[in-house]
N, C-alpha and C positions, 0 to 999 in steps of 0.2 A: 094725423090720425094714428100713424104707426107709433109715435111717442106715447100717446095716451093709452094705446092698447098695451104697450110694453109696461107702462107704469101700473096699469090695472093688474096685469099678470104678476108683476113683482109684488104687489100688495097681497094678492091671493097666496103667493108663495110664502110670504111672511107669516100668514095665518097658519099655513101648513107646518112651517118650521117650529112655531111655538104651540103646536098641538101635542106637545110632549112626546116627541119621537126623534132618534139619532143618525151617523155618517160613514162613508166608504169612498174609494177613489179608483182607478183601474186596479186597485189594490184594496184589500179589505181593511177596514178601520176597526180599532178597538173601541167598544162602547161600554157604557155603564148603565145597565138596565135594572138589575134586581138588587133588592136589599137582602141582608141576611148573611149567613156563614159562607165564606168563600172557599171553594175548592177549585183547583186549576181546571178551567174549562175554556181557556183562551181569553178571558176577560181580565186584562191586566190591571185595570184600575182597582179591582177588588183585592189585589195583593198588597199586604202591608209593606213588603219590601219595595215593590215598584212605586207605591205612593210616597214612601219616605225618600226614595231616590229623586223623584221629580218635584217634590214639594218645595225644597229650598230654591230651586230655579224658578218655579212658578211664582212664588212669593216675591222674588227679586224682580221679575219682569213686571209684576203688578205694581211695584213701587216706582217704575219709570214714569217720568212726567213728560207727556207729549206737548210740544209747542209748535205753533205755526211761525216760521221764520221767513221774512222777506228781506233778502240781502242782495244788493247790487252796488254799482259804483257810487250811487248817490245817497243810499240810505241803508240802514239796518234796523228793522222793526220786528218786535216780538208780538205775536198774536194781533196782527193788524186788522184781521177780519173777525168780527165777533161771532159769526155763525160757525166758522171753523173752530174757534176756541170752544164754543159750547158743544159742538159735535164731538170733539176729543174728550171733553169732560163727561158728557152724558150722551153716549152714542145711540141709545134707544131707551124707551120708557122702562125697560126691565132691569137695566144694570148701569153702573157707572163705568168710566173708562178703565179704572183699575180692574173691575170684575171681568170686563171684556178681554183685557190683556191676559189675565190669569186663565180664563177659559181657553183662549187661543193657545197659550203655552202648554196647558194640559194636553190638548189635542196634538200639538206638535211633538211633544215628548212621547206620547203613546203611539202615534201613527206616522211620525216624520212628515205629516201634512196637517195643515190647519187652514180653515176657510172662514171668511166673513163676507157677507153680502152688503154692498153699498146701495142703499135705496136713495134714488134721486127724484127731485120734483120734475114738473113738466118742462123746466128750463135746463135740466141736466145738472142742477146743483145738488151735491150730496147733503142729505139732511138726517140720515139715520144709518147705523151700521149694526148688522146682526150676525152673530156667530152661527155657522151652519154645522149641526151635529147630525150626520147621516150614516146610513149603513153602507152606502157605496157611492162612488162618483165615477163618471165616465167622461172622457173628452170627445167632443164632436166638432167637426168643421162644417160650416154651411157652404152654400154655393159661392159666396164671396170670400171664402177661405178665412172667415172669422171664427175664432175659437169660442166654443160654448162648453160649459160644464153641466152635466146632468146628474143631479143628486137624487138618490133614493132614500127617503126619510124613514124613520122607525115605524111609522104608521102605514108604510107602503106607498105613500104619495110620492110622485116624481115631480121635481121642479128643475127648471133649466135657466141658467143665467149666462150672460155674456161674460167672458173672462175679464173684460175691461171693468166690470162691476164687482169683481171678486178680489179681495185681499187674500193672497195665497202665500202662506209661509211653508217652507220645506227644509228638510234636513236629509243628509245622505243622498244628495241629488246625483244619481248615477245611472241606473238601468233604464228609467223611463224618461221620455222627452219632456213630460209635463210634471210628473209627480215624484216626490221623494220616495226612496225605497224603504218600506217599513222594516223595523228591527225585529219583527215577531219571529222570523225564522231563526235568528241568532239567539233570541231570548227563550223560545219555547223549551228546548231541552234543559236549560238551566232551571226554569220554573218547574218542570216536571220533577227534577231532582229535589228541589226544595219542598214541593208539595208532598211527594212520596215520603220524604223524611218526616215532615210534620205529621202525616197520617200514621207513620210507624211509631212516633212518640205517643200519639193518642191511643193507639192499640196497646202499647206497652203499659200505659197507665191503666187501661181497662183490664189488662191481664193481671193487674195487681190483686184482683178479687178472685182468682182461680183457686182450685183446691191446693192447700198447703200440706195436709196430712192425709195419709191413707191408713184406715183401720182394717186389719184382716182378722175377722172373728174365727175362732177355732171350733165353732159349732154352728149349726144351722139355726137361724133366727127368723122369726116372722118380720115382715117389713116394718110393722109398727115398733117391734123391739129393736130393730136396727136403728131407727130414728131416735128411739129413747136412749139407747146406749151411746150413740154418737153425741147427742145433746149433753149427756152426762159427762162425756170426755171433755167437751168444749168448756163446760161449766167448771170442771175440776182443774183442768190443766192449761187452758188457753185464755181464761178470763183474767184480764189485767187488773180488774178491780178487787179481786180477792187477795187478801194480804196474808193468808195462812199457807200459801203454797211454798213460799220461799224460793229456793233454787233446787229443791229436791222433789222429784215426782215419783209416786208409787207405781208399781207395776201390777198388772192384772193378767192372770193366765187365760182369761176369756178371749183376749185379742192381742195381736201384735200391731204396734203403732209405728209407722214409717213416715218420716218427713219428706215431702216432695219439694225439690228445689227448681222452680221454673226458670228457664233460660230465656230471658227477655232480650230482644235486640236493642242495643243502645247505639244510636247513630254516632259516627266518628265526627267529633267536633272539628277536627282539622279539615276534613273533606268538606263539611258544611261551610266552614269559614272561607275556604277557597272558592266555593260556589258563590257565596255572597260577594266576594271581591271581584269575581268575573262579572256579576250583575252590576256592581258599582261602576266598574270600568266601562261597561257597555253604555251606561247613562252618563259617563264622564264626571263621576262624583266620588266621594270617599266618606269614610265614617265620620271624620271630623266635620265635614260640611253638613252631613245629615244631623249630627247631634249638636251643631252650633258650638263646637269647641275649638274652632280654628283660630290661628293667629292672624295678625294683619297681613303678613306676607302670603299666607296660605289663601286667604280670601281674595287678595289681589290676583293671585295665580288662577283661582277658580273663575273669577270675574272675566279675566282677559281671555281665557280659553273657552268658557262655556256661555257666558252671558253676553259679552260684547258682540260676538257675531250675530246673535239674535237681535240685539239693539240696532245694529247696522241694517239688518234685513227688514226690521219693522219700519225704520225710517225710510228706506228705499221704497218699500212696497206701499206704504201710506202715501208717500209723495207721488209715486207713479199713478196710483189709482184715484187720488183726490184732485190732482192737478193735471191739466193738459200739458203737452210739450211746450206750448207757447207760454203758459203760466210758469212753468219751471224755468224757461229761458229768462223770464223776468225776475228770477231769484226766489220763487216761492218753493218752500219745502217744509216737510214735517220732520222734526227731530225729537228723539226721546232722551231727555236728560236723565243721567244716572246718579245725580248728586245725592238723592235720598237713599240709595242703597250702598254707598261707598262705606265699607267698614274701615275705621281708622281709630288709632289710639288717641288718647287725650293729647299727647305730645304732638302728634301729627296734625290734629285739629287746630291746636294753638299755633303751630307753625304756619298755618294757612293765613294768619294775619299778615304775613309778608305779601301775600297776593292782594290783600286789600289796599295796603299803602303803595302798591305799584300799579293800581288801577286795573287789576285783572279780576277782582271780585268787589262787589258792593258790600257795604256793612251788613245789609239784610241777608245777602247770599251767605256770608260767613256765619251769621246768626242761625241760619237754617241748618247748617251742619250740626249745631248743638241742639236742634229742635226748639229753638227760641222763637217767639212770635216776632214778626217784623216790627221795626221801629220807624216811626215817622221821620222822614228826612234822611234815612239811611239807604236810599235807593240810588244815590248818585255816586259815580266813580270818583275816587280821590287818588292823588299821587303824592308820594313823598317828595319833599322839596328838592332833594338832591338827584332826582331822576328826570328833571326838566328845568329849563331856564325859568326863573321866577324873580320877582323883585321885592318879595315880602315873605318873612317867616314869622308867623305868630306875633306880629307887632314889631319885629326887629327889621330895620330897614337898611338898605345898602346905598352908599353914596357913589355917584359916578358909575352906575351900571351901564356898560357899553358893550359893543360887539366883541371886543377883545375878551370880556368876561364870558360871554355866551360861547365863544369859540374855544373856551378852556385854555386861554393863554396863562402860562405860569406867572402868578402875581403874588403880591404881599397882602395879607389880611390882618388888620389890627382888630382884636376881639376883646370886648368888654367881658367882665365876669358877672358881677351882681346885676340881676335883672335881665341878663342875656343868656348865659349858660345855665343859670339857675334863677329862681325867683328872688327878689331883692328883700332879704331879711338881715341886712348888714347890722352888726358885725358877725352874726351867725351866717352859716351857709344855708341858703334856701333849698327848695325842692328842684331837682334837675328838670331841665327842659329837653326832653328826649329828642324832639325833632331837630332842635338847634345843634345838640351834641352830635347827632348822626350826620348832620350837614357839615359841621366843622371837620369831623373825622374823614369824611369823604373828600373834602378839600385837600387835606393832608395826603391822602392816598393818591390824589391826582397830581401831586408834586408841588402844590402851592406852599408858600412860606407863611407861618402863623406867628403872630406876636400877641402875647397876653398883655393887654393895656388896661390897667385897673388902678383905682385909687388906694387899694389895699397896700399896707406896708408891714414889715416885720413878721411876727408870728401869724398875723391874719393873712398875709400874702403867702407864707409857707403853707398854711392850711389850704388855701385856694389851689396852689400848685399841686399839692398831694391829692386833693380831690379830683383835679383834672386828670392826673395820672391814673387814678383808680377807674375813671371813665374812659380811659384809652386815648386821651388827647395829649399829644406831645407838641410843645411849642418850640420855635426856633429862637425866640428871645422873650425876655420878661421885662416889660416897662422900659425898653430901650430899643434903639434902632439896630438893624442888622449891620454887620461889618461891611457887607457889600454895598449897602446904602451910604454909609459914611464914606467909603472909598469913592463911590460914584460921584457924590456931590461935594466931597472934601469938607464936610461939616457934620456936626452931630447936634441938631437942634433939640430943644426940650420936647417939642411935639414929635410923636412917633410918625415916621413917614411910611405910608402904605398906599396901595392902589384902592383898597376898599376898607371901610370902617364898619364893623358889625357891633351895633350898640342899640339898646332898647330906647334910648332917648335921642337918637339921631333924627335930624330932619333931612330929607332928600330935596333936591331941586324941584321935584314935582310937588312938594308940599308948600313951596313958597308962592 
């Protein structure tokens, strides 16, 4: 009965939350209530400066891709439970996972606290997540010492949830045992400077319409005559459309004209810029991040200092609140992948290809970096042939593959040219086989001896040798045995003696 009652209360609370009203904590929270012109009254989100400071971080957090991971000694699975996958993609009927993440990030930046309520079914399984935007929040412990949070919503309704059902993000976690310390006290004087300066500029513009000339008449005139003579003065001497005035003005003994020079206050640009810089530092950002004019290194620095800590906190908090201790002990967790928000130059992205042929990325994961659609069959991890023991390279087979080879014993390799290092277009040189070339170069780096064993002769052979040098392949012998082999067996047979023969037309014992 208690579970059903709690579930009913939770559903009623959700109705209150989405009755268009906002949040606070034993600390006041910043809310966004009114539309229209902003003047500093404590509502930070109406400030263009504050919004520009938090917007890059908010958008970055929204690009995170949450995944359910189950990792233990026996398995590693991504999104093994469909209901968790759908919960992360669509946490509630009103928003996607991206929008929920952005909303939480906005609240976290404004208040140093952000809250989301996990709605569970009668079996305790999470099926919806709602952000909580309230005027205030208080911590309360019940008789069993369980922590509850009491939220006062914008419409005045009060809802209370167990802390176990609240995703709570916080920053500047210092003064309070539960809540992060809001940055409002540090930000308020800076915002007052900015707002006062803005108001001064507005007033200076308005003062542009004040009296510029003072006419002192030498005789008494009736009010209507004053207006008439003043209008005549403006028409004759101040009207820019008249082309007969030139640069010479006539004088009239009836009045003395005196120009008034208004002294408008112009804010000191350096002081204002320093104030902006202090606000930027308070939010951990800078002008390049705000205007998206950063370099790759600058973005990496911003990501590691400002975004990555939030990514870790999101992963920890989602994992703690969506899974029990027992479930986490069996390897269940929520991670937020940041691949979608990594800024990288084209050179860096292309270099990630090395991660693909080493089995660290799939082809589709690499394509995702370029915002390409996934390709069928590219979800499997592959490895370069020189990073693991293999017995076949693109149709090139090894004879006598044995444990000595696997253990990297220093041996002799006789290597064919046409059809092996390149496609067979003899007498021309075909297209290079990059995988084989990399493998052969790696053999050389490991100290093995290489013999080029080919049917080519004369100039055709010289062309092949030069081509190999261009590709970085250095041979110990060309179409002949090594001196050490001749000395060892006291003979120099026509067949090149080697431990292994690399040829596209070889047959291995396994083929017989």
